[in-house]
N, C-alpha and C positions, 0 to 999 in steps of 0.2 A: 895099554888097553883102552879101547874106545869108551868115551863117556856116554852114558845113556840118559834118556829123559823119560820120566814117567808122567803121563797125563791121567789124573784120577777123577772119577765120577763126572765124566763128560757125557752130554747128549751129543751123539754123533749122527751126522747126516751125510750119506755117501752113496754114490752109484755102486753097483755090484756087477760082477762078471755076467750075471744073468740078465742084466738090463734094468733090474728093479732099483729104485732109489730107496735105501733102507734108512730107517730111523732107529738108532740103538740108544736106549736110555741107560743112564748110570753105568757107563762102560769105561774101560781102562785101555790105554794105548801105550805101548812101549816102543821107543825109538832108540836104536843102537847104530852108531855110525850114520849112514845116510838112508837107512831102511827102517820101515815099520816091522817090528818082529813079533808083536802081539796086539790083538784087538779082541776084547771080550769082557765078560762080567767079573772075572776073578782078579782082585788086586794082588793076591799072593802069587798067582801065576804070572801076572804082569811084572812083578818085582823079580821073580826068579829068572826072567829073560835078560836081566840087566846086570852089569857089574856092581860092585859094592858101593861105589860112589856115583850118585845119580842126582839129577835135577828133578824136582817134583813140582808140578803145576796142578792146582785144584780147579775143577770145572763147574763148581756150583754157580748157577746163573750164567753159564757160558755154553756155547755150541761149537763143536769142531766139525769142519768139513774140508774137503780137498781145497787147495789153493786154486784160484781161477786161472783159466787159459784164455788169453787174449790172442786170438788166432789170426788177426790181421791189423797191421798198423804201420805207421811211419813215425817212430818215437820222437825224433828230433823236431818234428813239426809242432811240438809244444811251444817253440819260439814264435810261431805264427798264430798262436791262439788269439781269437777275437780281433783279427786284422783283415780277414777276407770273408765277410759274412753276407748272407742274403743274395748269393749268386748261384746260378745253375752250374752244373759240373763243368761244362765246357768253358764258360767264362771264368769260373773260379780257377780252373787249372791253367788255362793258357794266358789269361790276362792278369791274374793275381799271384798265383803260386810260382809258375815257371820263372817270371822275372825276379822274384825273391831268391829262388834257388840258384840263379846265376851267381849270387854273392856268397854261396855256401863255401866254407872252408872246413877242414878237418876239425879245427878247434871249435868252430861254431856248432858243428854237428855233435861234437862231444858234449858240449854244455846242454844242448837240447835233449840229448839222450839221457844224460844224468837227471835232468829235471823230470822227464817222463818216467824214468825208473822209480824215482821217489814217489811220484803220484800212484803208479801201479802197485808198488809194494804196500803203500798205505791203504789201497783199495782191495787188498787180498789176492792180488794177481801173483802167481808164481812162475808162469811161463808165458812168453809172448812170441809172435812172429813179426819180424821187422823187414820192411822193404824200403830201403833208402840208399842214399849216396854216402861216400866215405864210410863204407861198412866196416872197415877195420877199426875205426874209432867206436862205432856202435858196439861191435863185438867185444872190444876191450872194456868198455864201460859196463857191459852186462857181466863180464867176468868179475869185475871189481864189485859189483852190486851183490853177487851171489845168486842172481836169478837164473832161470833156465830159458833158452831161446832157440828159435829157428831163424837164422840171420841170412839175409840175401847178400849176394855179391853181384855187382854189375859186371857182365862179361863182354861188353862191347866198348868201342871207342870210335872217335872220328879221326880219320887219317888227316893230319894237317896239310899234306901235299895235295891229296885228291879231294879232300872235303867229303869223302864217302865214309859211311859207317862200316866197321868191320869187327869181327869177333876177336876176343883176346883170351885164348885158352890159357896162356901163362898167368894172366891175372886171376882167373878162377883157381888154377892149380896152386898158386901161392896162397890164396885165401884158404883153400882146403887144408894145405899143409899146416897153416898157422892155427886154424880155428876148429876144424872138424874134430868133435869129441873133446874139445878143450874144457877146462874146468871139471875134470874127472867125469866127462860125459854130459856136461850141462849144455853144450852148444851143438846144434846141427846146422849144417851149411845148406844154403839154397842158392840157385841162380835166378836173378831177376829177369823176367820177361814181362815188361810192364803191362802190355795189353796187345790186342790184335791191331790197334790203329796207330801206334806211336812209332813203330820201327819200319825201316825199309824191308820189303818182302823177303829179300834173300837172307836176312838175318835169322828168321824164325827157324827154319830147318837146321841152320848151323848152330844156333843156341841150343836147340833140342838135342842135337848130337853131342854137343859139348857137355851138357848136363848128364846125358846117359854115360858118356865116357868117364866122367868124374864120379858117377854114382851119387849124385846129389839131388835134392828137391828142386822143383821149379815153383816160384811164387808168381802168380799172374792175376790181373783183374779180368773178369769175364762178364760181359753183358750187363754192364752197370747202368747204361742208359739206353733209351730207344734210339737215340742218335747213333750210338756205337753200333747197334744191331743193323739199323737201316744202311749206314755207310759201308758196313762189312758186306752186306748183301749186294749193294750196288757195285762194290769194287771186285768182290770175289764170287758172287753168286751163291754164297754160303753164309750162314749165321756164325757168330764167333766160336761157339764150341766145335762145330764141324770144321771150320777153317783151322783152328788151333790144333785139332786132332790130326788133320791132314798134314800139318807141318811136323808132327811128332811131339808137340809140346806136352801132350797129355799122356805120353807113354810111361813115364816114370812116376815117382811120388810127386804129387802136385797139391799146392794150397791155392785154391781157386776162389778169389774173393769177389763178393757182391752177388753175382748170379741172380740179378733182379728180374731180367726179362728173358725168361726161358719158356720154350714150348715143350711139348712131349718129346719131340726128337732130340732137343737139347738135353733134356734130363736123362734120356737113354744113353747119350754119349758120355755124360758126366758120371753115370752110375758105375764107377770103377773102384775096386777095393783100395787102390793106391791114391785116391783123390779125396780131398775134403773141400767142400764148398763152405764159405764163411759168410755168415749173415752179419751185416753191419747196419742195424736198424736206424740209429740216430743219424749217421752220415748220409744214408740213402734218403731219409726224409728231409734232412736239412738242405741238401743240395737239389732237392726236387727230382731225384732220380727215379723214385718209385718204391714199391713195397714187394720184397721178395716173397715168393710163395714157399715157405719152408715146409709146411705139411706135405705139399706135393713132392718136394725133393726127398723127404724122408720116405714117403710112400713108394718112391721109385728106387729106393735102396742107396741113396746118396748119403754119405756121412756129412753132417753139418756141424760146424763149429760156430763160435760167436766172437765177434771182434768189435773194437771201438772205431777202427780206422784212425787217422791222425787227428790230433787236437786242433788242426786248422779247419777241420770240417765236422767236428762233433759237438762241443768243443772240450769234452772231458775224456778221461780214460777210465771211467767208472763202469765196470762190467755189471755191477748190480743194476744200474740203470738200463743197460742193454738187455738184461734178462727180462725185466718187467715189460719193456717195449716189445721185445720179440714175441712174448706170449700174447700181449694185447693186440698186436698187428694181426697175428694169425686168427685170433678169435673174431676180430672185426672183419677181416677179409673173407672168412668162410662163414660168417654169421653163426658161429658154433662156439659156445662158451667152453666146450671141452677140448677145443683145438689147441695143440701145443701147450699141454698142461705144465704145471710146475716141475714135475719130475723130468719131462722131456727137455725143458730148458736147462735144468741143472746138469743133465748129462752133456748137453751141448757145451756148456760153460766149463766143464771139468774133464771128465774121462774122454769124451769124444774129441775135444780140442787138443788134449795132451797127445792122444794116439795119432791124430791127424798131423801133428807137428813132429812125429817120430819118437815120442816118449810113451810107448805102450805100457810100460810098467810104472806109471804114475797116474794121478788123477782119481785115485780111490783110497779110502782109509781101510787098508787091508794088509794083513801080514804078508811080507815079501815085497810090497810095493815101496817105491821111493817115498821118503818122508817129505812130501810137499803138502802142507796143510795150513789152515788158518783157524784162528779162534775168534769167535764173534761174541761180543758182550751183549747179552740179552736184556741188560738193565736199562732199557730205553722205553719211553712211553709208546713209541711207534711199534715196538715189538711186544707190547703187553695188551691183552694176554697173548701168549705165543701161538696157541692153537696148533695147527699142523705145521711142523718145522719147514717143510719144503715150500709150502705156500707163504710162510713168513719170510723166507729168504728171497723168493722171487718177487712177491708183490709188496713187501714192506722193506726189504733190505736196502742198505746204502753203504757206500765205502766207509763212511764215518763210524760205522758200528764195528769195524774190524779192529781187534785189540792186538793180535800178534800174528806173524806170518813166519812159517818155517819152510825152507826149500833145501832139499838134499840133506836134511837133518840139522840144518843150521838156522838159527833165528835171524831173519833179516829185519824184522820188527818185533820188539819184545815189550809188551804192555804199553804200546803207544810210542815207543822210541825206536827210530831207525838205528840199526846196529852197524851197517856197512857203509852208509853214505852220510856225508856231512850236509844235511838238508839246508841249513841256513846259508852256508857258503854257496851251495849249488844254486839256490834261488837268487842270491845276490849276483853271482856270475852270469846267470841266465838272463837277467835284465840287461846287462851290458851286451851279451851276445845277440839278443833280440834287437837292440838298438843298431848294432852293426849290420844285421841282416836286413833291417828296414832301410838301410842306406842313410841313416841320420847321424 
């Protein structure tokens, strides 16, 4: 018989199916297996949903909300944290990051991914999207951590004889066989299409067809900088969304990151039920890329998630920080204090992010949903007085306030202690991996 968990007397903050972010006071939650089976005011009813042997957590001075969804990142870039700063995106990528990435090995990526997972779990994140190399190592570390993820596989290679790029369907097929639905459904697979500017032209329709054949997501960067847009127009006579659409890249489920420089036609192209745009406020500001117009995307019917990007360009994986910045950027850009309010941002960082990564039955504290949740300790001066809980989370929240994190009904952090990862060993090993990556 599955063991149940009873959460008693919690203040609950959660998106709902109607789109409202609800605040439920003095409520009880029952978790059985990997599902939430009861949410409501009756402790007796909550107990009746569980087997005789249960864990009990009391919620006085605590707040429960869904675990956060980090919808875009490169987890192993934690090893490049604080080493490539104060550069614009083109110089950062081509002059600082790509040379380091030539030294990547599977073992190095594993250490960087483990470090990033520790940081994300401590910050209340339950699901992430990762676009990076040695993706088998990334996927394996995610399975070990207990987190949920949408993980990219690179589907191309360079032919050593011709020195030309070519697709590798067998590479994607192997990755799908190994990891699609792994961890009892905790992993979804995607194909990497880095951007409109990095690949030979012939690869794009071939990669799009490969993703369609394998029935997997595509993860792609879109319109991150004005340079990207201008060069795309000069080369193809089209802006990035139109060109990627013409290649078929946007036909299936897509995680489209950044989307900073869009016009009305771009937004119309991206307004697809199978596509999620991902806002990365810290990275976009730090690299000097610009400020995405999230309210305009939402007004055009685009689902928008929230991401940290990699720690090489952020330099943290703290989604609470991104929530605050996302709201402030929208308010300043539109000169409207009501723009992208706290509830809007919470939906982006939870239910919309989960759905956009392929986990539609998670991201809410609701009976029948997957038990991906976090507990926040309200006993901090920065959260006193609490006031409106949604405002407190978005405008005052921080990763350090997270006490416990549960994913798929399993505690990944319990009262401040990581349960699935050896944090001290991981940090020690990561320092050595970072030294090797730096070539020292």
